[in-house]
ZAZAZA-741401 format. One line per 5 residues: number of its first residue (from 1); their letters; for each residue x, z, y of C-alpha. Coordinates in nm, 4 decimals. Layout:
N
NUM> a> X Z Y | ...;
END
This chain:
447
1> mggsd> 2.3297 -1.4125 2.5033 | 2.3230 -1.3204 2.8703 | 2.1063 -1.0274 2.9715 | 1.9916 -1.2072 3.2876 | 1.8561 -1.5141 3.1090;
6> pratt> 1.4763 -1.4789 3.0840 | 1.4676 -1.7413 2.8046 | 1.7304 -1.5675 2.5948 | 1.6493 -1.5183 2.2299 | 1.5725 -1.1639 2.1262;
11> sladp> 1.6380 -1.0926 1.7587 | 1.3513 -0.8875 1.6273 | 1.3815 -1.0204 1.2745 | 1.2517 -0.7890 1.0076 | 1.4899 -0.7304 0.7131;
16> elsvr> 1.1819 -0.7152 0.4937 | 1.1662 -1.0966 0.5021 | 1.4586 -1.1070 0.2581 | 1.2306 -1.0277 -0.0362 | 1.2573 -1.2837 -0.3159;
21> rdlsr> 0.8832 -1.3276 -0.3673 | 0.7403 -1.6490 -0.2232 | 0.6814 -1.5973 0.1456 | 0.7162 -1.9660 0.2272 | 0.3637 -1.9657 0.3669;
26> lrllv> 0.2552 -1.7210 0.6344 | -0.0537 -1.6874 0.8527 | -0.1096 -1.5853 1.2107 | -0.4218 -1.3704 1.1802 | -0.6289 -1.2575 1.4777;
31> aegpd> -0.6606 -0.8908 1.3855 | -0.8273 -0.7706 1.7059 | -1.0139 -0.9306 1.9938 | -1.3058 -1.1699 2.0500 | -1.1793 -1.4066 1.7781;
36> agrwc> -1.0996 -1.1441 1.5118 | -1.0764 -1.2994 1.1665 | -0.9576 -1.6431 1.2827 | -0.6176 -1.7590 1.1624 | -0.3806 -2.0515 1.1273;
41> evaea> -0.0823 -2.1210 0.9078 | 0.2597 -2.1001 1.0694 | 0.5114 -2.3507 0.9346 | 0.8264 -2.5319 1.0491 | 0.6254 -2.7504 1.2836;
46> pvrig> 0.5400 -2.5484 1.5971 | 0.1832 -2.4212 1.6372 | 0.0375 -2.3356 1.9760 | -0.1920 -2.0468 2.0551 | -0.3985 -2.0238 2.3711;
51> sdpac> -0.7405 -2.0634 2.5272 | -0.7100 -2.4426 2.5500 | -0.9369 -2.6006 2.2838 | -0.6494 -2.8349 2.1977 | -0.4348 -2.5440 2.0729;
56> dlals> -0.3808 -2.5043 1.6985 | -0.5320 -2.1558 1.7261 | -0.7769 -2.1724 2.0166 | -0.8932 -1.8340 2.1466 | -1.1955 -1.7448 2.3573;
61> ddtvs> -1.0204 -1.4405 2.5103 | -1.0167 -1.4986 2.8883 | -0.7038 -1.2819 2.9211 | -0.5090 -1.5386 2.7155 | -0.3438 -1.8301 2.8975;
66> rrhle> -0.4415 -2.1898 2.8160 | -0.1093 -2.2425 2.6410 | 0.0044 -1.8878 2.5764 | 0.2687 -1.9045 2.3055 | 0.4292 -2.1221 2.0423;
71> arrep> 0.5207 -2.0098 1.6907 | 0.7186 -2.1710 1.4107 | 0.8823 -2.0660 1.0854 | 1.2566 -2.0159 1.0703 | 1.4759 -1.9018 0.7783;
76> dgvri> 1.4892 -1.5429 0.9048 | 1.1314 -1.5051 1.0268 | 0.8842 -1.6484 1.2750 | 1.0063 -1.7593 1.6167 | 0.7689 -1.6637 1.8978;
81> idles> 0.8141 -1.8393 2.2325 | 0.6013 -1.7269 2.5243 | 0.4998 -2.0331 2.7289 | 0.5206 -1.8515 3.0637 | 0.1799 -1.6921 3.0081;
86> rngtf> 0.0286 -1.4962 3.2949 | -0.0295 -1.1718 3.0982 | 0.2670 -1.1970 2.8633 | 0.3208 -1.1558 2.4903 | 0.4076 -0.8065 2.3661;
91> lgdsr> 0.5561 -0.6638 2.0484 | 0.4859 -0.2927 2.0782 | 0.5949 -0.2021 2.4323 | 0.8434 -0.4896 2.4558 | 0.7561 -0.8107 2.6355;
96> vrdav> 0.8587 -1.1093 2.4254 | 0.9873 -1.4331 2.5746 | 1.1775 -1.5835 2.2821 | 1.2050 -1.3715 1.9705 | 1.2245 -1.3870 1.5933;
101> vglga> 0.9826 -1.1451 1.4285 | 0.9068 -1.0594 1.0685 | 0.6223 -1.0201 0.8252 | 0.3880 -0.7429 0.9362 | 0.4731 -0.7835 1.3052;
106> slrlg> 0.1833 -0.7371 1.5467 | 0.1712 -0.9325 1.8749 | -0.0466 -0.8469 2.1737 | -0.1864 -1.1245 2.3967 | -0.4236 -0.9798 2.6546;
111> rtria> -0.7128 -0.8278 2.4575 | -0.6089 -1.0123 2.1421 | -0.3772 -0.8864 1.8704 | -0.2246 -1.1256 1.6192 | -0.0605 -1.0115 1.2944;
116> ivpwe> 0.1838 -1.2052 1.0791 | 0.0544 -1.1730 0.7243 | 0.1197 -1.3374 0.3849 | -0.0754 -1.6509 0.3030 | -0.1777 -1.5059 -0.0322;
121> enfhp> -0.3416 -1.1636 -0.0253 | -0.3269 -1.1388 -0.4052 | 0.0168 -1.2204 -0.5432 | 0.0402 -1.2528 -0.9217 | 0.3928 -1.3294 -1.0466;
126> epsgs> 0.4879 -1.4181 -1.3995 | 0.4592 -1.0982 -1.6081 | 0.7775 -0.9036 -1.6713 | 0.9307 -0.9359 -2.0156 | 0.9660 -0.5567 -2.0205;
131> erfgp> 0.6962 -0.3047 -2.1103 | 0.8623 -0.0424 -1.8941 | 0.9491 0.0132 -1.5307 | 1.1308 0.3419 -1.4986 | 0.9181 0.6036 -1.6789;
136> avgrs> 0.6017 0.3900 -1.6449 | 0.4976 0.1903 -1.9521 | 0.2414 -0.0812 -2.0150 | 0.2060 -0.3987 -2.2195 | -0.1119 -0.5340 -2.0561;
141> rrmre> -0.0627 -0.8488 -1.8518 | -0.1677 -0.6744 -1.5292 | 0.0853 -0.3931 -1.5693 | 0.3633 -0.6382 -1.6548 | 0.2724 -0.8385 -1.3428;
146> ifatl> 0.3087 -0.5168 -1.1448 | 0.6430 -0.4436 -1.3115 | 0.7639 -0.7973 -1.2259 | 0.6713 -0.7524 -0.8600 | 0.8364 -0.4103 -0.8439;
151> eevaa> 1.1531 -0.5463 -1.0062 | 1.1750 -0.7941 -0.7173 | 1.0694 -0.5542 -0.4433 | 1.2999 -0.2706 -0.5542 | 1.6087 -0.4643 -0.4483;
156> tdltl> 1.4821 -0.4897 -0.0894 | 1.3779 -0.2545 0.1887 | 1.0241 -0.3943 0.1896 | 0.7470 -0.1581 0.2869 | 0.5213 -0.1192 -0.0155;
161> llqge> 0.1582 -0.0086 -0.0388 | 0.0331 0.1185 -0.3760 | -0.3429 0.1611 -0.4109 | -0.5299 0.3010 -0.7079 | -0.7402 0.5863 -0.8358;
166> tgtgk> -0.6056 0.9380 -0.8745 | -0.3840 0.9658 -1.1820 | -0.2929 0.5975 -1.2158 | 0.0784 0.6642 -1.1605 | 0.1400 0.5628 -0.7996;
171> evlae> 0.4016 0.8321 -0.7367 | 0.5741 0.7567 -1.0682 | 0.6032 0.3896 -0.9736 | 0.7178 0.4717 -0.6199 | 0.9993 0.6907 -0.7488;
176> avhrr> 1.0927 0.4241 -1.0045 | 1.1242 0.1717 -0.7195 | 1.3537 0.4159 -0.5390 | 1.5683 0.4676 -0.8516 | 1.6071 0.0897 -0.8924;
181> sprag> 1.6886 0.0287 -0.5252 | 2.0185 0.0265 -0.3322 | 1.8964 0.3593 -0.1873 | 1.8965 0.5322 -0.5272 | 2.1803 0.7605 -0.4172;
186> gpfvv> 1.9693 0.8947 -0.1309 | 1.6760 1.1376 -0.1395 | 1.3228 1.0575 -0.2542 | 1.0874 1.2559 -0.0304 | 0.7115 1.2827 -0.0868;
191> vdctt> 0.4674 1.3730 0.1907 | 0.1105 1.4530 0.0858 | -0.0881 1.3454 0.3914 | -0.3943 1.5386 0.2705 | -0.2118 1.8679 0.3261;
196> lprdl> -0.0657 1.8009 0.6717 | -0.2145 2.0399 0.9309 | -0.3679 1.8230 1.2037 | -0.1808 2.0024 1.4835 | 0.1539 1.9830 1.3020;
201> vesel> 0.1555 1.6234 1.1764 | 0.4224 1.5098 1.4241 | 0.6383 1.8121 1.3492 | 0.6142 1.7505 0.9742 | 0.6956 1.3802 1.0029;
206> fghrk> 0.9422 1.3724 1.2922 | 1.0735 1.7300 1.3007 | 1.0979 1.9632 1.5990 | 1.3460 2.1470 1.8151 | 1.3672 2.5226 1.8596;
211> gaftg> 1.1088 2.6438 2.1112 | 0.9048 2.3213 2.1024 | 0.5912 2.5252 2.0308 | 0.4889 2.8774 1.9350 | 0.6503 2.9577 1.6023;
216> aqadr> 0.9265 2.6955 1.6309 | 1.2075 2.9489 1.5960 | 1.4696 2.6979 1.4836 | 1.5361 2.3259 1.4709 | 1.3652 2.1634 1.1743;
221> agcle> 1.4217 1.8175 1.0303 | 1.1046 1.6191 0.9666 | 1.0320 1.4225 0.6511 | 1.1700 1.0999 0.7974 | 1.4995 1.2731 0.8708;
226> qargg> 1.5039 1.4460 0.5310 | 1.4672 1.1050 0.3652 | 1.7585 0.9512 0.5608 | 1.9384 0.6983 0.3430 | 1.6613 0.7145 0.0840;
231> tllld> 1.2891 0.6590 0.0411 | 0.9872 0.8301 0.1949 | 0.6559 0.8205 0.0064 | 0.3526 0.8716 0.2300 | 0.1060 0.9823 -0.0364;
236> evgdl> -0.2643 0.9425 0.0482 | -0.1686 0.7816 0.3771 | -0.5361 0.7022 0.4387 | -0.5898 1.0713 0.5168 | -0.3421 1.0668 0.8044;
241> pldsq> -0.5318 1.1731 1.1204 | -0.6355 0.8740 1.3298 | -0.4685 1.0069 1.6456 | -0.1342 1.0385 1.4633 | -0.1350 0.6842 1.3291;
246> pkllr> -0.0128 0.5085 1.6497 | 0.2899 0.7383 1.6576 | 0.3814 0.6541 1.2991 | 0.3316 0.2838 1.3704 | 0.5649 0.3041 1.6698;
251> vlekr> 0.8331 0.4726 1.4602 | 0.8067 0.2104 1.1860 | 0.8273 -0.0751 1.4370 | 1.1109 0.0631 1.6518 | 1.2951 0.2362 1.3642;
256> qmrpv> 1.3399 0.5334 1.5955 | 1.1706 0.8712 1.6247 | 1.1735 1.1568 1.8707 | 1.1479 1.5107 1.7261 | 0.8892 1.7304 1.8979;
261> gsdra> 1.0550 1.9023 2.1936 | 1.3495 1.6620 2.2051 | 1.4299 1.4142 2.4817 | 1.6527 1.2046 2.2563 | 1.5377 0.9373 2.0114;
266> ldidv> 1.6991 0.9281 1.6683 | 1.7538 0.6142 1.4628 | 1.5895 0.6287 1.1219 | 1.7331 0.4838 0.8034 | 1.4608 0.5069 0.5419;
271> rviaa> 1.2526 0.2858 0.3171 | 0.8803 0.3642 0.3377 | 0.6349 0.3422 0.0494 | 0.2703 0.4316 0.1067 | 0.0091 0.5249 -0.1525;
276> srddl> -0.3668 0.5625 -0.1295 | -0.6535 0.6299 -0.3678 | -0.8795 0.4425 -0.1244 | -0.8822 0.0766 -0.0315 | -0.7251 0.0938 0.3142;
281> rarva> -0.8929 -0.2284 0.4235 | -1.2271 -0.0553 0.3721 | -1.1041 0.2326 0.5878 | -1.0001 -0.0161 0.8550 | -1.3479 -0.1726 0.8470;
286> egrfr> -1.4991 0.1761 0.8845 | -1.2768 0.2540 1.1836 | -1.0948 0.5322 0.9968 | -0.7561 0.3606 0.9718 | -0.5700 0.1503 1.2278;
291> edlyf> -0.5500 -0.2151 1.1382 | -0.2051 -0.2602 1.2923 | -0.0676 0.0265 1.0838 | -0.2326 -0.1205 0.7743 | -0.0556 -0.4529 0.8262;
296> rlavv> 0.2721 -0.2717 0.8855 | 0.2406 -0.0805 0.5563 | 0.0868 -0.3613 0.3488 | 0.3825 -0.5997 0.3483 | 0.3534 -0.5919 -0.0308;
301> tlrip> 0.0319 -0.4432 -0.1668 | -0.0305 -0.3595 -0.5309 | -0.3476 -0.2242 -0.6846 | -0.2668 -0.0053 -0.9847 | -0.5523 -0.0484 -1.2350;
306> plrer> -0.7316 0.2529 -1.3830 | -0.6777 0.3255 -1.7509 | -1.0229 0.1950 -1.8467 | -0.9187 -0.1516 -1.7214 | -0.6078 -0.1607 -1.9414;
311> pedlp> -0.7254 -0.0451 -2.2878 | -0.4507 -0.2436 -2.4615 | -0.1995 0.0005 -2.3083 | -0.3471 0.3054 -2.4832 | -0.1424 0.2789 -2.8076;
316> lllsh> 0.1846 0.2406 -2.6167 | 0.1011 0.5245 -2.3771 | 0.0110 0.7559 -2.6654 | 0.3400 0.6840 -2.8438 | 0.5351 0.7219 -2.5214;
321> fasel> 0.3825 1.0574 -2.4246 | 0.4041 1.1955 -2.7793 | 0.7767 1.1191 -2.7868 | 0.8491 1.2271 -2.4289 | 0.6594 1.5561 -2.4436;
326> sggrr> 0.7975 1.6529 -2.7842 | 1.1556 1.5878 -2.6819 | 1.1698 1.2880 -2.9150 | 1.0577 1.4826 -3.2234 | 0.7281 1.2936 -3.2653;
331> tlafa> 0.7632 0.9190 -3.3211 | 0.4085 0.7996 -3.3728 | 0.3139 0.4308 -3.3750 | -0.0485 0.3581 -3.2900 | -0.2429 0.0372 -3.3479;
336> lsqvq> -0.5278 -0.0638 -3.1170 | -0.7692 -0.0257 -3.4092 | -0.6674 0.3409 -3.4385 | -0.7568 0.4317 -3.0807 | -1.1166 0.3050 -3.0695;
341> ellal> -1.2485 0.6577 -3.0180 | -1.0423 0.6841 -2.6997 | -1.1678 0.3533 -2.5607 | -1.5170 0.4984 -2.5237 | -1.3983 0.7805 -2.2959;
346> pwegn> -1.4345 0.7395 -1.9164 | -1.0743 0.8424 -1.8335 | -1.1640 0.9547 -1.4841 | -0.8225 1.1193 -1.4547 | -0.6520 0.8036 -1.5833;
351> vrelr> -0.2965 0.8160 -1.7221 | -0.2453 1.1716 -1.5980 | -0.5502 1.2848 -1.7975 | -0.4162 1.1126 -2.1101 | -0.0760 1.2756 -2.0669;
356> naver> -0.2339 1.6198 -2.0307 | -0.4452 1.5644 -2.3428 | -0.1398 1.4601 -2.5454 | 0.0468 1.7684 -2.4204 | -0.2384 1.9966 -2.5324;
361> tlald> -0.2545 1.8247 -2.8714 | 0.1190 1.8660 -2.9282 | 0.0943 2.2349 -2.8392 | -0.1668 2.2825 -3.1144 | 0.0183 2.0642 -3.3671;
366> kngel> 0.3369 2.2706 -3.3655 | 0.4392 2.1688 -3.7181 | 0.3878 1.7973 -3.6594 | 0.1363 1.7607 -3.9420 | -0.1071 1.5218 -3.7709;
371> deraf> -0.0820 1.1529 -3.8561 | -0.1845 0.8839 -3.6068 | -0.5583 0.8901 -3.6816 | -0.5784 1.2695 -3.6780 | -0.3703 1.2776 -3.3600;
376> vreva> -0.6153 1.0414 -3.1863 | -0.9108 1.2579 -3.2948 | -0.7444 1.5671 -3.1474 | -0.6623 1.3885 -2.8217 | -1.0254 1.2759 -2.7891;
381> rsvrg> -1.1477 1.6283 -2.8640 | -0.9073 1.7674 -2.6054 | -1.0370 1.5268 -2.3378 | -1.4007 1.6106 -2.4108 | -1.3253 1.9821 -2.4131;
386> agage> -1.1400 1.9648 -2.0834 | -1.4229 1.7649 -1.9290 | -1.6881 2.0175 -2.0255 | -1.5443 2.2935 -1.8112 | -1.3070 2.0843 -1.6072;
391> risfk> -1.1787 2.2198 -1.2791 | -1.0666 1.9470 -1.0466 | -0.9432 1.9362 -0.6898 | -1.1587 1.8414 -0.3932 | -0.9570 1.5195 -0.3648;
396> qakar> -1.0287 1.4218 -0.7266 | -1.3974 1.5103 -0.6984 | -1.4300 1.3067 -0.3787 | -1.2550 1.0088 -0.5380 | -1.5028 1.0112 -0.8271;
401> vvesf> -1.8032 1.0188 -0.5946 | -1.6639 0.7348 -0.3822 | -1.5885 0.5296 -0.6934 | -1.9425 0.5750 -0.8238 | -2.0969 0.4908 -0.4852;
406> erayl> -1.8837 0.1786 -0.4403 | -1.9862 0.0350 -0.7755 | -2.3576 0.1058 -0.7309 | -2.3551 -0.0384 -0.3774 | -2.1729 -0.3555 -0.4818;
411> veliq> -2.3961 -0.4226 -0.7830 | -2.7082 -0.3975 -0.5661 | -2.5491 -0.6060 -0.2882 | -2.4498 -0.8925 -0.5177 | -2.7841 -0.8938 -0.6965;
416> rhrgn> -2.9722 -0.8988 -0.3649 | -2.7780 -1.2044 -0.2483 | -2.7883 -1.3704 -0.5932 | -2.4126 -1.3988 -0.6120 | -2.3615 -1.5575 -0.2686;
421> lsraa> -2.0349 -1.3932 -0.1620 | -2.0425 -1.5200 0.1959 | -2.3867 -1.3739 0.2690 | -2.3051 -1.0503 0.0844 | -1.9791 -1.0096 0.2787;
426> reagl> -2.1589 -1.0653 0.6103 | -2.4201 -0.7991 0.5336 | -2.1573 -0.5491 0.4179 | -1.9309 -0.6183 0.7161 | -1.6436 -0.7048 0.4833;
431> drhhl> -1.3965 -0.9896 0.4669 | -1.4966 -1.2276 0.1836 | -1.1598 -1.1880 0.0093 | -1.1878 -0.8103 0.0373 | -1.5342 -0.8217 -0.1214;
436> rdlld> -1.3972 -1.0322 -0.4065 | -1.1186 -0.7763 -0.4608 | -1.3735 -0.4917 -0.4754 | -1.5826 -0.6817 -0.7310 | -1.2720 -0.7386 -0.9425;
441> khrie> -1.1761 -0.3726 -0.9070 | -1.5127 -0.2598 -1.0444 | -1.5318 -0.5474 -1.2953 | -1.8623 -0.6660 -1.1528 | -1.9560 -1.0163 -1.2619;
446> ip> -2.1123 -1.2561 -1.0121 | -2.4470 -1.3896 -1.1416;
END
């Protein structure tokens, strides 16, 4: 294509569109602006966006031209054609005239921002035939659905967002994705966003050059550079300072970063997985997390259920941990009827808490004399004993309080509106689908 042709096609296709899950239906969602929340499907037939009421997605934003842009699906993404609008169409800092963009892309039209998002927020594939994904095990339908999705996603460079309570195994699953991916030969780097000093976030993520600031006595590679050729896990990404989020978004969109104190941008070659104990959409609604960054990270989103929502996995998990932690010396086979005592426990620490309890039980049962029933009794006793004088981190304590508040708030909200989700969502300031997800998360039935 000629550089002087203003109608030339710019290829901004996102390699993440190659994922084998069904992305045949996509939406153009107004994520910011006077018409936030409005959307239209984008298909092979062109759709027009503008302030003209005749447009497929008509906007009330007076900074948007009457016929601003046209969008249509193509095999490698969504083609965006600016219709000679007065204020232009922008992808990041780049003005778009004719471009192919991918899932998660965010377009700016005047005061309006439009995101390309999946049609289905909740994707439930056929369950995997395996009860294992890497070191993670589970025979419940929900866990096997998660395994099936991860089996598909692992073969791609898709950005993945894992959400779930502390101890549900998000990091274990993230590393398993890395080990199953074409990047398995590269590093797996974990960044705990809760521990990043606010004034050093950019240095930690992007690195710095000698003399960039007081104490920078040598060049230092940031986490993105350390993960080159591999996978970077942004753990508890919801705790990333708000003022640092635009910089991360820019890096993810441009696939380039600039170390602190450097005047040269470096290309990045890394797959990003994000994890959060919180529902990031709730943080977006509260103004604590950028919506554009959320859409960039949430190309595929999976909620990892807490242990109390997957009781049928307890026997398998017990057997697995007993064998793993004993070096294969203990081969116990548990039936669901044998673990009833464990089903009554709250499991606030989830799978991690169960693993710790099994480890303590094995340490006491050095001669391997306990049968399955006695083993279960000791595990239950270990959990109760640990809970009585339990010392937990601030992060875990906060997660428990938030979990308790969410459930109490939602129960009262739904009862007050007699099960009317639309009215309840309006009062709470939540998207209706998001409210439904929260109710499912807390297993709250609609009257």
